[in-house]
Wavefront OBJ file of the C-alpha trace (Angstrom):
o trace
v 23.502 48.850 72.546
v 25.574 50.309 69.723
v 24.209 51.507 66.340
v 26.765 52.700 63.867
v 25.842 55.582 61.556
v 27.391 55.186 58.160
v 27.578 58.668 56.662
v 30.634 58.998 54.357
v 32.918 62.054 54.430
v 32.566 64.462 51.439
v 35.871 63.424 49.864
v 34.927 59.727 49.678
v 33.841 58.780 46.115
v 32.846 55.221 46.342
v 30.330 53.208 48.335
v 33.181 50.939 49.212
v 33.779 53.200 52.284
v 30.289 52.255 53.626
v 30.595 48.539 52.657
v 33.924 47.916 54.248
v 32.910 49.427 57.607
v 29.647 47.475 57.534
v 31.599 44.375 56.965
v 34.114 44.958 59.710
v 31.564 45.870 62.307
v 28.418 43.867 61.537
v 29.165 41.012 64.015
v 29.853 43.305 66.984
v 27.143 46.006 66.874
v 23.407 46.050 67.088
v 22.716 47.764 63.736
v 23.453 50.506 61.247
v 21.913 53.733 60.210
v 22.302 55.133 56.712
v 21.193 58.654 56.049
v 20.736 61.031 53.095
v 24.494 61.766 52.623
v 25.276 58.134 51.443
v 21.991 57.671 49.492
v 22.358 60.969 47.559
v 25.976 60.360 47.079
v 25.828 56.777 45.733
v 22.172 56.208 44.802
v 19.906 53.477 46.207
v 20.568 50.560 44.001
v 23.901 49.542 45.627
v 21.983 49.004 48.790
v 20.239 46.038 47.468
v 22.849 43.403 48.728
v 24.381 45.418 51.531
v 22.019 44.057 54.361
v 21.344 40.775 52.741
v 21.290 38.024 55.500
v 21.733 40.612 58.248
v 19.742 40.045 61.340
v 20.467 43.378 63.035
v 18.823 46.754 62.603
v 19.282 48.346 59.160
v 17.817 51.914 59.666
v 17.058 54.247 56.750
v 17.404 57.829 58.387
v 15.759 60.015 55.873
v 13.772 61.660 58.694
v 10.594 61.478 56.515
v 8.273 64.536 56.744
v 5.487 64.501 54.051
v 1.932 63.415 53.686
v 1.222 59.834 54.748
v 1.032 58.288 51.126
v 4.406 59.723 50.083
v 6.075 58.500 53.293
v 4.502 55.137 52.899
v 5.671 54.817 49.375
v 9.051 55.758 50.491
v 9.058 53.270 53.289
v 8.135 50.483 50.955
v 10.865 51.370 48.427
v 13.334 51.278 51.290
v 12.197 47.944 52.508
v 12.611 46.667 49.028
v 16.336 47.491 49.177
v 16.928 45.791 52.545
v 16.108 48.305 55.246
v 14.064 46.987 58.167
v 13.503 50.335 60.002
v 12.761 53.893 59.024
v 12.989 57.252 60.922
v 10.275 59.866 60.389
v 9.332 63.055 61.973
v 6.425 63.070 64.338
v 5.575 66.727 63.755
v 3.680 65.981 60.501
v 0.930 65.010 62.584
v -1.228 61.774 62.970
v -4.303 62.120 60.539
v -3.326 61.186 57.077
v 0.298 61.498 58.067
v 1.960 59.221 60.697
v -1.214 56.970 60.710
v -0.668 56.100 57.064
v 3.030 55.496 57.296
v 2.575 53.286 60.461
v 0.029 51.054 58.814
v 2.338 50.450 55.886
v 5.339 49.877 58.084
v 3.375 47.185 60.077
v 2.194 45.497 56.849
v 5.743 45.522 55.336
v 7.590 44.554 58.607
v 9.309 47.784 58.974
v 10.172 49.135 62.422
v 8.922 52.747 62.629
v 11.126 55.231 64.653
v 9.751 58.743 65.307
v 11.825 61.756 66.053
v 10.585 63.368 69.259
v 13.663 65.360 70.117
v 17.083 66.006 68.345
v 20.658 66.388 69.549
v 21.375 69.744 68.297
v 20.670 72.985 70.246
v 18.002 74.199 67.708
v 15.735 71.259 68.728
v 14.873 73.414 71.828
v 13.393 76.127 69.658
v 10.341 74.248 68.323
v 10.645 70.409 68.534
v 11.204 69.953 72.291
v 8.261 72.298 73.090
v 6.027 69.582 71.648
v 7.644 66.397 72.999
v 4.524 65.435 74.846
v 2.398 65.459 71.709
v 5.071 63.703 69.734
v 5.392 60.880 72.301
v 1.668 60.592 72.287
v 1.725 60.087 68.539
v 4.372 57.415 68.869
v 2.233 55.667 71.426
v -0.858 56.033 69.355
v 0.445 54.341 66.356
v 2.565 51.709 68.115
v 5.880 53.017 66.999
v 8.747 50.711 67.589
v 10.990 53.445 68.745
v 11.702 57.049 69.093
v 14.858 59.300 68.636
v 15.936 61.360 71.689
v 19.227 63.117 72.134
v 22.249 61.461 74.031
v 23.427 65.129 74.411
v 20.516 65.869 76.850
v 20.034 62.851 79.188
v 17.259 64.737 81.061
v 15.145 64.491 77.853
v 15.740 60.803 77.697
v 14.738 60.298 81.274
v 11.506 62.230 80.820
v 10.535 60.318 77.568
v 11.337 56.944 79.308
v 9.131 58.062 82.376
v 6.242 58.492 79.788
v 6.481 55.457 77.612
v 7.746 52.916 80.049
v 9.296 49.889 78.403
v 7.025 49.660 75.425
v 9.000 51.866 73.101
v 12.635 51.811 72.316
v 14.793 54.926 72.618
v 17.650 55.419 70.242
v 19.992 58.210 71.103
v 22.300 60.047 68.635
v 25.117 62.618 69.727
v 27.683 60.218 71.176
v 31.270 61.141 70.391
v 31.675 64.124 68.152
v 28.602 65.892 69.418
v 29.870 65.640 72.958
v 27.924 62.862 74.749
v 29.929 60.233 76.485
v 29.418 56.538 75.667
v 26.927 54.955 78.167
v 25.466 58.350 79.400
v 22.207 57.860 77.172
v 21.858 54.167 78.257
v 22.086 55.182 81.900
v 19.382 57.816 81.158
v 17.148 55.136 79.892
v 17.924 54.799 76.086
v 18.077 51.336 74.566
v 20.642 52.247 71.856
v 23.403 54.865 71.340
v 24.190 56.000 67.842
v 27.898 56.582 66.993
v 29.166 57.666 63.662
v 32.301 59.808 62.969
v 33.965 58.878 66.175
v 34.311 55.449 64.835
v 33.858 55.549 61.092
v 36.020 58.422 60.137
v 39.066 56.613 61.250
v 41.232 54.420 58.965
v 39.665 51.135 58.224
v 42.149 49.102 60.293
v 41.329 51.052 63.383
v 37.517 50.940 63.078
v 36.838 47.696 64.774
v 39.243 48.579 67.644
v 37.521 51.832 68.234
v 33.929 50.152 68.282
v 35.281 47.502 70.851
v 36.623 50.459 72.981
v 33.399 52.260 72.879
v 31.455 49.067 73.712
v 33.744 48.648 76.784
v 33.036 52.307 77.773
v 29.322 51.732 77.620
v 29.587 48.588 79.818
v 31.773 50.429 82.359
v 29.438 53.286 82.499
v 26.407 50.986 82.967
v 28.104 49.196 85.832
v 28.541 52.509 87.624
v 24.978 53.833 87.128
v 23.116 50.457 87.376
v 25.371 48.300 89.469
l 1 2 3 4 5 6 7 8 9 10 11 12 13 14 15 16 17 18 19 20 21 22 23 24 25 26 27 28 29 30 31 32 33 34 35 36 37 38 39 40 41 42 43 44 45 46 47 48 49 50 51 52 53 54 55 56 57 58 59 60 61 62 63 64 65 66 67 68 69 70 71 72 73 74 75 76 77 78 79 80 81 82 83 84 85 86 87 88 89 90 91 92 93 94 95 96 97 98 99 100 101 102 103 104 105 106 107 108 109 110 111 112 113 114 115 116 117 118 119 120 121 122 123 124 125 126 127 128 129 130 131 132 133 134 135 136 137 138 139 140 141 142 143 144 145 146 147 148 149 150 151 152 153 154 155 156 157 158 159 160 161 162 163 164 165 166 167 168 169 170 171 172 173 174 175 176 177 178 179 180 181 182 183 184 185 186 187 188 189 190 191 192 193 194 195 196 197 198 199 200 201 202 203 204 205 206 207 208 209 210 211 212 213 214 215 216 217 218 219 220 221 222 223 224 225 226
């Protein structure tokens, strides 16, 4: 139920920060998400051995938004360094866009996750006006999952009502952005993404914080699902 975002603080100068937190948490969480901050900061080559022999989700969160061939090439490169899932924007459209990426993801064994809504307020200005079209695109290409905000459970509920159980919902925004642990799960999400609320603490506290968050998820689920 818990995916950890491994985005390093600005003042951290070594990939050791990511590696240590990954090793501390890998046996108790469902997966990890690494975005542009870490890849830009440290480059891509160090990732080659990070997810070796890891059975959970290893998500490259680059929010791809380009023509299909470029996104497909990027996804293949990410697969070669150990990622088994990639996040892309649905707004680029289906024809020669998401359709191309989806075919390559299927061929390479990469889970495709499409953004259909985001956790910041600005998502309401444009993205959220097109949720139906974005969800339709996700269904059309057989996307493994979609991104929907933990900060707005009503959006998660709406998306779940449209996709049923065939598409996973992963929800960022728990912790620093204000959503409480378990709220997105109660609304219909499959996974909650947590980053700074866990990872920005001292290393010796990281595992304890993750355990506490998992317990909070369980308690919330008991209240909402029984």
